GUTI-992012 format. One record per atom (N, C-alpha, C, O): chain; atom name; residue number from 0; x, y, z. Coordinates in Angstrom, 2 decimals. Layout:
<pts>
<chain:A, atom:CA, n:NUM, east:X, north:Y, up:Z>
...
</pts>
This chain:
<pts>
<chain:A, atom:N, n:0, east:-9.56, north:89.07, up:11.89>
<chain:A, atom:CA, n:0, east:-10.77, north:89.16, up:11.11>
<chain:A, atom:C, n:0, east:-11.92, north:89.51, up:12.04>
<chain:A, atom:O, n:0, east:-12.04, north:88.93, up:13.12>
<chain:A, atom:N, n:1, east:-12.74, north:90.46, up:11.64>
<chain:A, atom:CA, n:1, east:-13.89, north:90.89, up:12.44>
<chain:A, atom:C, n:1, east:-15.19, north:90.39, up:11.81>
<chain:A, atom:O, n:1, east:-15.31, north:90.27, up:10.59>
<chain:A, atom:N, n:2, east:-16.15, north:90.11, up:12.67>
<chain:A, atom:CA, n:2, east:-17.46, north:89.70, up:12.18>
<chain:A, atom:C, n:2, east:-18.13, north:90.88, up:11.48>
<chain:A, atom:O, n:2, east:-17.97, north:92.03, up:11.89>
<chain:A, atom:N, n:3, east:-18.86, north:90.59, up:10.42>
<chain:A, atom:CA, n:3, east:-19.55, north:91.67, up:9.69>
<chain:A, atom:C, n:3, east:-20.73, north:92.20, up:10.48>
<chain:A, atom:O, n:3, east:-21.07, north:93.38, up:10.36>
<chain:A, atom:N, n:4, east:-21.35, north:91.34, up:11.28>
<chain:A, atom:CA, n:4, east:-22.53, north:91.75, up:12.02>
<chain:A, atom:C, n:4, east:-22.51, north:91.08, up:13.38>
<chain:A, atom:O, n:4, east:-22.40, north:89.86, up:13.48>
<chain:A, atom:N, n:5, east:-22.61, north:91.88, up:14.40>
<chain:A, atom:CA, n:5, east:-22.66, north:91.36, up:15.76>
<chain:A, atom:C, n:5, east:-24.13, north:91.29, up:16.17>
<chain:A, atom:O, n:5, east:-24.73, north:92.30, up:16.54>
<chain:A, atom:N, n:6, east:-24.71, north:90.09, up:16.12>
<chain:A, atom:CA, n:6, east:-26.14, north:89.93, up:16.41>
<chain:A, atom:C, n:6, east:-26.48, north:90.27, up:17.85>
<chain:A, atom:O, n:6, east:-27.60, north:90.70, up:18.15>
<chain:A, atom:N, n:7, east:-25.53, north:90.08, up:18.76>
<chain:A, atom:CA, n:7, east:-25.82, north:90.29, up:20.17>
<chain:A, atom:C, n:7, east:-25.55, north:91.73, up:20.61>
<chain:A, atom:O, n:7, east:-26.08, north:92.18, up:21.63>
<chain:A, atom:N, n:8, east:-24.75, north:92.45, up:19.86>
<chain:A, atom:CA, n:8, east:-24.42, north:93.82, up:20.23>
<chain:A, atom:C, n:8, east:-25.23, north:94.87, up:19.51>
<chain:A, atom:O, n:8, east:-25.11, north:96.06, up:19.82>
<chain:A, atom:N, n:9, east:-26.05, north:94.48, up:18.56>
<chain:A, atom:CA, n:9, east:-26.81, north:95.41, up:17.75>
<chain:A, atom:C, n:9, east:-28.31, north:95.20, up:18.02>
<chain:A, atom:O, n:9, east:-28.84, north:94.13, up:17.74>
<chain:A, atom:N, n:10, east:-29.00, north:96.21, up:18.56>
<chain:A, atom:CA, n:10, east:-30.42, north:96.03, up:18.89>
<chain:A, atom:C, n:10, east:-31.30, north:95.78, up:17.66>
<chain:A, atom:O, n:10, east:-32.30, north:95.07, up:17.76>
<chain:A, atom:N, n:11, east:-30.96, north:96.35, up:16.52>
<chain:A, atom:CA, n:11, east:-31.75, north:96.13, up:15.31>
<chain:A, atom:C, n:11, east:-31.59, north:94.68, up:14.84>
<chain:A, atom:O, n:11, east:-32.56, north:94.05, up:14.42>
<chain:A, atom:N, n:12, east:-30.38, north:94.16, up:14.92>
<chain:A, atom:CA, n:12, east:-30.15, north:92.77, up:14.52>
<chain:A, atom:C, n:12, east:-30.93, north:91.82, up:15.42>
<chain:A, atom:O, n:12, east:-31.43, north:90.79, up:14.95>
<chain:A, atom:N, n:13, east:-31.05, north:92.15, up:16.69>
<chain:A, atom:CA, n:13, east:-31.84, north:91.33, up:17.61>
<chain:A, atom:C, n:13, east:-33.30, north:91.29, up:17.20>
<chain:A, atom:O, n:13, east:-33.93, north:90.23, up:17.26>
<chain:A, atom:N, n:14, east:-33.84, north:92.43, up:16.80>
<chain:A, atom:CA, n:14, east:-35.24, north:92.48, up:16.35>
<chain:A, atom:C, n:14, east:-35.43, north:91.65, up:15.08>
<chain:A, atom:O, n:14, east:-36.41, north:90.92, up:14.96>
<chain:A, atom:N, n:15, east:-34.50, north:91.76, up:14.16>
<chain:A, atom:CA, n:15, east:-34.59, north:91.00, up:12.91>
<chain:A, atom:C, n:15, east:-34.56, north:89.50, up:13.22>
<chain:A, atom:O, n:15, east:-35.34, north:88.73, up:12.66>
<chain:A, atom:N, n:16, east:-33.66, north:89.09, up:14.11>
<chain:A, atom:CA, n:16, east:-33.56, north:87.69, up:14.47>
<chain:A, atom:C, n:16, east:-34.85, north:87.18, up:15.12>
<chain:A, atom:O, n:16, east:-35.28, north:86.06, up:14.86>
<chain:A, atom:N, n:17, east:-35.47, north:88.00, up:15.95>
<chain:A, atom:CA, n:17, east:-36.74, north:87.61, up:16.56>
<chain:A, atom:C, n:17, east:-37.84, north:87.44, up:15.52>
<chain:A, atom:O, n:17, east:-38.66, north:86.52, up:15.62>
<chain:A, atom:N, n:18, east:-37.87, north:88.32, up:14.52>
<chain:A, atom:CA, n:18, east:-38.88, north:88.21, up:13.46>
<chain:A, atom:C, n:18, east:-38.66, north:86.96, up:12.61>
<chain:A, atom:O, n:18, east:-39.62, north:86.30, up:12.22>
<chain:A, atom:N, n:19, east:-37.41, north:86.65, up:12.34>
<chain:A, atom:CA, n:19, east:-37.11, north:85.44, up:11.57>
<chain:A, atom:C, n:19, east:-37.55, north:84.20, up:12.35>
<chain:A, atom:O, n:19, east:-38.13, north:83.28, up:11.77>
<chain:A, atom:N, n:20, east:-37.27, north:84.18, up:13.65>
<chain:A, atom:CA, n:20, east:-37.70, north:83.05, up:14.48>
<chain:A, atom:C, n:20, east:-39.22, north:82.95, up:14.52>
<chain:A, atom:O, n:20, east:-39.76, north:81.84, up:14.50>
<chain:A, atom:N, n:21, east:-39.91, north:84.07, up:14.57>
<chain:A, atom:CA, n:21, east:-41.38, north:84.06, up:14.59>
<chain:A, atom:C, n:21, east:-41.93, north:83.50, up:13.28>
<chain:A, atom:O, n:21, east:-42.89, north:82.73, up:13.28>
<chain:A, atom:N, n:22, east:-41.33, north:83.88, up:12.17>
<chain:A, atom:CA, n:22, east:-41.77, north:83.37, up:10.87>
<chain:A, atom:C, n:22, east:-41.53, north:81.86, up:10.80>
<chain:A, atom:O, n:22, east:-42.37, north:81.13, up:10.27>
<chain:A, atom:N, n:23, east:-40.41, north:81.40, up:11.30>
<chain:A, atom:CA, n:23, east:-40.13, north:79.97, up:11.32>
<chain:A, atom:C, n:23, east:-41.11, north:79.21, up:12.17>
<chain:A, atom:O, n:23, east:-41.50, north:78.09, up:11.83>
<chain:A, atom:N, n:24, east:-41.52, north:79.81, up:13.29>
<chain:A, atom:CA, n:24, east:-42.49, north:79.16, up:14.16>
<chain:A, atom:C, n:24, east:-43.86, north:79.07, up:13.48>
<chain:A, atom:O, n:24, east:-44.57, north:78.08, up:13.64>
<chain:A, atom:N, n:25, east:-44.22, north:80.08, up:12.72>
<chain:A, atom:CA, n:25, east:-45.50, north:80.06, up:12.00>
<chain:A, atom:C, n:25, east:-45.53, north:78.91, up:10.99>
<chain:A, atom:O, n:25, east:-46.56, north:78.26, up:10.83>
<chain:A, atom:N, n:26, east:-44.42, north:78.67, up:10.33>
<chain:A, atom:CA, n:26, east:-44.35, north:77.56, up:9.37>
<chain:A, atom:C, n:26, east:-44.39, north:76.23, up:10.12>
<chain:A, atom:O, n:26, east:-45.09, north:75.31, up:9.71>
<chain:A, atom:N, n:27, east:-43.65, north:76.13, up:11.22>
<chain:A, atom:CA, n:27, east:-43.61, north:74.88, up:11.98>
<chain:A, atom:C, n:27, east:-44.96, north:74.51, up:12.58>
<chain:A, atom:O, n:27, east:-45.30, north:73.33, up:12.67>
<chain:A, atom:N, n:28, east:-45.72, north:75.52, up:12.98>
<chain:A, atom:CA, n:28, east:-47.02, north:75.28, up:13.60>
<chain:A, atom:C, n:28, east:-48.13, north:75.02, up:12.59>
<chain:A, atom:O, n:28, east:-49.26, north:74.69, up:12.97>
<chain:A, atom:N, n:29, east:-47.84, north:75.16, up:11.31>
<chain:A, atom:CA, n:29, east:-48.87, north:74.99, up:10.28>
<chain:A, atom:C, n:29, east:-49.14, north:73.50, up:10.05>
<chain:A, atom:O, n:29, east:-48.44, north:72.63, up:10.57>
<chain:A, atom:N, n:30, east:-50.16, north:73.24, up:9.26>
<chain:A, atom:CA, n:30, east:-50.54, north:71.85, up:8.97>
<chain:A, atom:C, n:30, east:-49.86, north:71.33, up:7.71>
<chain:A, atom:O, n:30, east:-50.20, north:70.25, up:7.22>
<chain:A, atom:N, n:31, east:-48.91, north:72.08, up:7.18>
<chain:A, atom:CA, n:31, east:-48.18, north:71.62, up:5.99>
<chain:A, atom:C, n:31, east:-47.35, north:70.38, up:6.32>
<chain:A, atom:O, n:31, east:-46.84, north:70.26, up:7.43>
<chain:A, atom:N, n:32, east:-47.21, north:69.47, up:5.37>
<chain:A, atom:CA, n:32, east:-46.32, north:68.33, up:5.59>
<chain:A, atom:C, n:32, east:-44.88, north:68.79, up:5.81>
<chain:A, atom:O, n:32, east:-44.49, north:69.86, up:5.36>
<chain:A, atom:N, n:33, east:-44.11, north:67.98, up:6.50>
<chain:A, atom:CA, n:33, east:-42.73, north:68.36, up:6.84>
<chain:A, atom:C, n:33, east:-41.89, north:68.66, up:5.61>
<chain:A, atom:O, n:33, east:-41.09, north:69.59, up:5.61>
<chain:A, atom:N, n:34, east:-42.06, north:67.87, up:4.55>
<chain:A, atom:CA, n:34, east:-41.29, north:68.10, up:3.32>
<chain:A, atom:C, n:34, east:-41.62, north:69.46, up:2.71>
<chain:A, atom:O, n:34, east:-40.72, north:70.15, up:2.23>
<chain:A, atom:N, n:35, east:-42.87, north:69.83, up:2.73>
<chain:A, atom:CA, n:35, east:-43.29, north:71.13, up:2.18>
<chain:A, atom:C, n:35, east:-42.75, north:72.27, up:3.05>
<chain:A, atom:O, n:35, east:-42.34, north:73.30, up:2.52>
<chain:A, atom:N, n:36, east:-42.75, north:72.09, up:4.36>
<chain:A, atom:CA, n:36, east:-42.19, north:73.10, up:5.26>
<chain:A, atom:C, n:36, east:-40.72, north:73.36, up:4.94>
<chain:A, atom:O, n:36, east:-40.27, north:74.50, up:4.93>
<chain:A, atom:N, n:37, east:-39.98, north:72.29, up:4.69>
<chain:A, atom:CA, n:37, east:-38.56, north:72.45, up:4.36>
<chain:A, atom:C, n:37, east:-38.40, north:73.18, up:3.03>
<chain:A, atom:O, n:37, east:-37.49, north:74.00, up:2.89>
<chain:A, atom:N, n:38, east:-39.26, north:72.88, up:2.05>
<chain:A, atom:CA, n:38, east:-39.19, north:73.58, up:0.77>
<chain:A, atom:C, n:38, east:-39.49, north:75.07, up:0.93>
<chain:A, atom:O, n:38, east:-38.88, north:75.90, up:0.26>
<chain:A, atom:N, n:39, east:-40.43, north:75.40, up:1.81>
<chain:A, atom:CA, n:39, east:-40.75, north:76.81, up:2.08>
<chain:A, atom:C, n:39, east:-39.53, north:77.52, up:2.66>
<chain:A, atom:O, n:39, east:-39.21, north:78.63, up:2.26>
<chain:A, atom:N, n:40, east:-38.85, north:76.87, up:3.59>
<chain:A, atom:CA, n:40, east:-37.67, north:77.47, up:4.21>
<chain:A, atom:C, n:40, east:-36.55, north:77.66, up:3.19>
<chain:A, atom:O, n:40, east:-35.86, north:78.69, up:3.20>
<chain:A, atom:N, n:41, east:-36.37, north:76.68, up:2.32>
<chain:A, atom:CA, n:41, east:-35.34, north:76.79, up:1.28>
<chain:A, atom:C, n:41, east:-35.67, north:77.95, up:0.34>
<chain:A, atom:O, n:41, east:-34.79, north:78.74, up:0.00>
<chain:A, atom:N, n:42, east:-36.91, north:78.04, up:-0.08>
<chain:A, atom:CA, n:42, east:-37.30, north:79.11, up:-1.01>
<chain:A, atom:C, n:42, east:-37.17, north:80.49, up:-0.37>
<chain:A, atom:O, n:42, east:-36.73, north:81.43, up:-1.03>
<chain:A, atom:N, n:43, east:-37.55, north:80.61, up:0.88>
<chain:A, atom:CA, n:43, east:-37.40, north:81.90, up:1.57>
<chain:A, atom:C, n:43, east:-35.93, north:82.30, up:1.65>
<chain:A, atom:O, n:43, east:-35.59, north:83.47, up:1.48>
<chain:A, atom:N, n:44, east:-35.07, north:81.34, up:1.88>
<chain:A, atom:CA, n:44, east:-33.63, north:81.63, up:1.92>
<chain:A, atom:C, n:44, east:-33.12, north:82.06, up:0.55>
<chain:A, atom:O, n:44, east:-32.28, north:82.95, up:0.45>
<chain:A, atom:N, n:45, east:-33.63, north:81.42, up:-0.50>
<chain:A, atom:CA, n:45, east:-33.22, north:81.81, up:-1.86>
<chain:A, atom:C, n:45, east:-33.69, north:83.22, up:-2.18>
<chain:A, atom:O, n:45, east:-32.94, north:84.01, up:-2.76>
<chain:A, atom:N, n:46, east:-34.93, north:83.53, up:-1.82>
<chain:A, atom:CA, n:46, east:-35.47, north:84.86, up:-2.10>
<chain:A, atom:C, n:46, east:-34.67, north:85.93, up:-1.35>
<chain:A, atom:O, n:46, east:-34.41, north:87.00, up:-1.88>
<chain:A, atom:N, n:47, east:-34.28, north:85.62, up:-0.10>
<chain:A, atom:CA, n:47, east:-33.52, north:86.57, up:0.70>
<chain:A, atom:C, n:47, east:-32.05, north:86.63, up:0.29>
<chain:A, atom:O, n:47, east:-31.32, north:87.52, up:0.74>
<chain:A, atom:N, n:48, east:-31.62, north:85.71, up:-0.55>
<chain:A, atom:CA, n:48, east:-30.24, north:85.72, up:-1.02>
<chain:A, atom:C, n:48, east:-29.23, north:85.31, up:0.03>
<chain:A, atom:O, n:48, east:-28.09, north:85.76, up:0.00>
<chain:A, atom:N, n:49, east:-29.64, north:84.47, up:0.97>
<chain:A, atom:CA, n:49, east:-28.76, north:84.05, up:2.05>
<chain:A, atom:C, n:49, east:-28.19, north:82.68, up:1.73>
<chain:A, atom:O, n:49, east:-28.88, north:81.67, up:1.87>
<chain:A, atom:N, n:50, east:-26.94, north:82.64, up:1.31>
<chain:A, atom:CA, n:50, east:-26.29, north:81.39, up:0.97>
<chain:A, atom:C, n:50, east:-26.14, north:80.46, up:2.17>
<chain:A, atom:O, n:50, east:-26.32, north:79.25, up:2.04>
<chain:A, atom:N, n:51, east:-25.82, north:81.02, up:3.32>
<chain:A, atom:CA, n:51, east:-25.69, north:80.21, up:4.53>
<chain:A, atom:C, n:51, east:-27.01, north:79.52, up:4.86>
<chain:A, atom:O, n:51, east:-27.03, north:78.32, up:5.13>
<chain:A, atom:N, n:52, east:-28.10, north:80.28, up:4.84>
<chain:A, atom:CA, n:52, east:-29.42, north:79.72, up:5.19>
<chain:A, atom:C, n:52, east:-29.86, north:78.69, up:4.15>
<chain:A, atom:O, n:52, east:-30.42, north:77.66, up:4.51>
<chain:A, atom:N, n:53, east:-29.61, north:78.97, up:2.88>
<chain:A, atom:CA, n:53, east:-29.97, north:78.02, up:1.82>
<chain:A, atom:C, n:53, east:-29.23, north:76.70, up:2.03>
<chain:A, atom:O, n:53, east:-29.82, north:75.62, up:1.92>
<chain:A, atom:N, n:54, east:-27.95, north:76.78, up:2.33>
<chain:A, atom:CA, n:54, east:-27.16, north:75.57, up:2.59>
<chain:A, atom:C, n:54, east:-27.68, north:74.83, up:3.81>
<chain:A, atom:O, n:54, east:-27.84, north:73.61, up:3.78>
<chain:A, atom:N, n:55, east:-27.96, north:75.56, up:4.87>
<chain:A, atom:CA, n:55, east:-28.44, north:74.94, up:6.12>
<chain:A, atom:C, n:55, east:-29.78, north:74.24, up:5.89>
<chain:A, atom:O, n:55, east:-29.96, north:73.10, up:6.33>
<chain:A, atom:N, n:56, east:-30.71, north:74.90, up:5.22>
<chain:A, atom:CA, n:56, east:-32.04, north:74.32, up:5.03>
<chain:A, atom:C, n:56, east:-32.04, north:73.15, up:4.05>
<chain:A, atom:O, n:56, east:-32.84, north:72.22, up:4.19>
<chain:A, atom:N, n:57, east:-31.14, north:73.18, up:3.04>
<chain:A, atom:CA, n:57, east:-31.08, north:72.03, up:2.14>
<chain:A, atom:C, n:57, east:-30.50, north:70.82, up:2.87>
<chain:A, atom:O, n:57, east:-30.91, north:69.69, up:2.62>
<chain:A, atom:N, n:58, east:-29.56, north:71.05, up:3.77>
<chain:A, atom:CA, n:58, east:-29.02, north:69.94, up:4.57>
<chain:A, atom:C, n:58, east:-30.08, north:69.41, up:5.53>
<chain:A, atom:O, n:58, east:-30.19, north:68.21, up:5.74>
<chain:A, atom:N, n:59, east:-30.86, north:70.31, up:6.11>
<chain:A, atom:CA, n:59, east:-31.94, north:69.89, up:7.00>
<chain:A, atom:C, n:59, east:-33.00, north:69.08, up:6.25>
<chain:A, atom:O, n:59, east:-33.57, north:68.13, up:6.79>
<chain:A, atom:N, n:60, east:-33.26, north:69.47, up:5.00>
<chain:A, atom:CA, n:60, east:-34.29, north:68.80, up:4.22>
<chain:A, atom:C, n:60, east:-33.89, north:67.37, up:3.86>
<chain:A, atom:O, n:60, east:-34.75, north:66.49, up:3.74>
<chain:A, atom:N, n:61, east:-32.61, north:67.15, up:3.69>
<chain:A, atom:CA, n:61, east:-32.17, north:65.79, up:3.35>
<chain:A, atom:C, n:61, east:-32.17, north:64.95, up:4.59>
<chain:A, atom:O, n:61, east:-31.84, north:63.76, up:4.52>
</pts>
């Protein structure tokens, strides 16, 4: 079985990952309460249609 996307071998995937990390840092550095920050992350994952991220963020929120 092969991975669908090699994040380390694809320069475009690296850029996308950096942008996602930057967006996460902007939320973390904000003055929003921690519970609201987790809800923002869950909603962003739902909007992006990423089941893995939605699962990860709901587990983090609990």
